C-alpha positions in Angstrom: 0.0 0.0 0.0 1.4 3.3 -1.0 2.2 5.8 1.7 1.2 9.4 1.0 3.0 12.4 2.2 0.8 14.7 4.3 1.2 17.4 1.7 -0.1 15.1 -0.9 -3.1 14.2 1.2 -3.9 17.9 1.7 -3.7 18.4 -2.1 -6.0 15.5 -2.8 -8.5 16.7 -0.3 -8.4 20.2 -1.8 -9.0 18.9 -5.3 -11.9 16.7 -4.1 -13.4 19.8 -2.3 -13.0 21.9 -5.5 -14.7 19.3 -7.8 -18.2 20.9 -6.9 -18.3 24.1 -5.0 -21.3 26.3 -4.3 -20.9 30.0 -4.6 -22.5 33.4 -5.4 -21.8 35.4 -8.6 -19.5 38.2 -7.6 -18.8 40.0 -10.9 -19.8 39.7 -14.6 -18.1 40.5 -17.8 -19.3 39.2 -21.2 -19.5 35.4 -21.2 -17.4 35.2 -18.0 -18.2 35.6 -14.3 -16.3 35.6 -11.0 -17.7 33.6 -8.2 -17.3 34.1 -4.4 -17.1 30.7 -2.8 -16.2 30.7 0.9 -13.4 33.2 1.3 -12.2 32.7 -2.3 -13.1 34.8 -5.3 -12.4 32.8 -8.5 -10.8 34.0 -11.7 -13.0 34.7 -14.7 -14.9 31.5 -15.5 -17.3 30.5 -18.3 -20.9 29.7 -17.4 -23.2 27.0 -18.8 -25.8 28.1 -21.4 -28.6 26.1 -23.0 -27.1 26.0 -26.5 -23.8 27.2 -27.9 -23.6 25.8 -31.4 -25.5 26.6 -34.6 -28.3 27.7 -32.3 -27.2 29.9 -29.4 -28.8 31.3 -26.3 -27.7 34.1 -24.0 -28.9 34.5 -20.4 -26.0 35.5 -18.2 -26.1 34.8 -14.4 -26.5 38.0 -12.4 -24.5 39.4 -9.5 -25.8 37.7 -6.3 -27.1 34.6 -8.0 -26.4 31.4 -6.3 -24.5 28.9 -8.5 -22.2 25.8 -8.5 -18.7 25.7 -9.8 -17.8 22.4 -11.6 -14.0 21.9 -11.8 -12.4 19.1 -13.8 -9.8 17.3 -11.7 -10.5 19.8 -8.9 -8.7 22.6 -10.7 -10.7 25.8 -10.1 -8.9 27.5 -13.0 -10.7 25.1 -15.4 -14.0 25.5 -13.6 -17.4 26.2 -15.3 -20.3 27.9 -13.6 -23.6 26.1 -13.4 -26.7 28.3 -12.6 -28.8 28.4 -10.4 -30.3 27.8 -7.0 -33.0 29.8 -5.3 -31.8 31.6 -2.2 -33.1 33.9 0.5 -31.9 36.9 -1.5 -33.6 35.5 -4.7 -36.5 33.3 -3.7 -38.7 31.3 -6.1 -41.2 33.7 -8.0 -44.0 31.1 -8.2 -45.5 28.0 -6.7 -47.2 26.5 -9.8 -47.1 22.7 -10.2 -46.4 22.7 -14.0 -46.3 26.4 -15.0 -43.4 28.3 -16.6 -42.5 31.8 -15.4 -39.7 34.2 -16.2 -39.4 37.5 -14.4 -37.0 40.4 -15.3 -35.4 43.2 -13.2 -37.6 45.9 -14.9 -40.8 44.2 -13.7 -41.6 42.4 -17.0 -42.7 38.8 -17.0 -43.4 35.9 -19.3 -45.7 33.2 -17.9 -47.6 30.1 -19.2 -49.9 28.3 -16.8 -51.0 24.8 -18.1 -53.8 24.6 -15.5 -55.6 27.5 -17.1 -54.0 27.2 -20.6 -53.1 30.9 -20.4 -50.1 32.8 -21.7 -49.4 36.1 -20.0 -46.7 38.6 -21.1 -46.8 41.9 -19.2 -44.7 44.7 -17.9 -43.0 45.4 -21.2 -42.9 48.9 -22.9 -42.5 47.8 -26.6 -42.8 44.6 -28.6 -41.2 44.0 -32.0 -42.1 41.0 -34.1 -40.4 40.8 -37.6 -41.3 38.3 -40.3 -40.0 38.4 -43.9 -43.1 36.7 -45.2 -46.2 36.6 -42.9 -47.5 36.8 -39.4 -50.7 35.0 -38.6 -52.8 35.6 -35.4 -55.7 33.1 -34.9 -58.2 32.7 -32.1 -61.2 30.5 -31.8 -63.4 33.3 -30.4 -61.9 36.8 -30.8 -58.7 38.8 -30.9 -58.9 42.0 -28.8 -56.4 44.9 -29.2 -56.5 47.3 -26.2 -54.2 50.0 -27.4 -54.4 53.7 -28.4 -52.6 53.0 -31.6 -52.3 50.2 -34.1 -49.8 51.1 -36.9 -49.9 49.3 -40.3 -47.0 50.1 -42.6 -48.2 47.9 -45.5 -51.1 45.5 -45.4 -53.3 43.7 -42.8 -56.0 41.2 -43.7 -58.9 40.3 -41.5 -61.6 37.7 -42.2 -64.1 40.2 -43.6 -62.0 43.1 -44.8 -58.4 44.3 -45.3 -56.4 47.4 -44.4 -53.3 48.5 -46.3 -50.9 51.4 -46.5 -51.2 54.5 -44.3 -50.1 54.1 -40.7 -49.2 56.8 -38.2 -46.3 57.9 -40.3 -47.5 56.8 -43.7 -49.5 58.5 -46.4 -52.8 57.0 -47.7 -54.5 53.9 -46.2 -57.3 51.8 -47.7 -60.0 49.7 -46.1 -61.5 47.1 -48.4 -64.7 45.1 -47.7 -67.6 45.5 -45.3 -66.9 47.3 -42.0 -69.5 47.5 -39.3 -69.0 50.0 -36.4 -71.0 49.7 -33.2 -70.9 51.5 -29.9 -69.1 54.8 -29.6 -68.4 57.6 -32.1 -66.8 57.2 -35.5 -64.7 60.3 -36.2 -62.7 61.4 -39.3 -60.6 64.6 -39.1 -62.5 65.8 -36.1 -65.9 65.2 -37.6 -68.2 62.6 -36.0 -69.5 60.8 -39.0 -72.6 59.2 -37.5 -74.1 62.5 -36.1 -73.0 65.5 -38.1 -75.2 67.5 -40.4 -74.6 69.7 -43.5 -75.8 73.3 -43.3 -76.8 75.3 -46.3 -78.2 72.3 -48.1 -81.9 72.4 -48.9 -83.7 69.2 -48.1 -87.0 70.5 -47.0 -85.3 72.6 -44.3 -82.2 74.6 -43.5 -79.9 71.6 -43.2 -79.8 67.9 -43.9 -80.8 65.4 -41.2 -78.4 63.2 -39.4 -77.1 60.2 -41.2 -79.5 57.2 -41.3 
């Protein structure tokens, strides 16, 4: 049986301890982070991501996030950072059995709850979806837009009519097909179309009647 020198045993124990070490992200820079583990602050280490080939993802661990350091052969200089574990400083944001939730530091969130089959995206200021060919939105009942402005830069087609051109910054827009307006006023250039009258036009009186 081989006899180990005490210094060798210390080195072996150190390497075993370094194989997997918990820590907290101390500093970030690009695709590298430093981690505080015990009294030690590591050198810049890479962190695990979902994909890093033809398809790539980016979601860097943040300062204060609890992680693990995996070090081949117990060498911290070769370590990689594996996110993440909930902590007192960063507790779990939900208790759903099967749901998916992502929260962001600006208050925005992305959530899908299978129990109610509901997708919720909220807290964002702008949303940009670009498609070189076509974007299709389909609902079994209705699609509701609750916004002060819908801008169309080229062409939008609905089931019963289409809208093209125009837009808030465009020139002339066109509606094609039957359009039915109910509830509320329909205005054009400051004129309420469903209630205005024309003065100076003889129609058995001094003005025309309201639109019928």
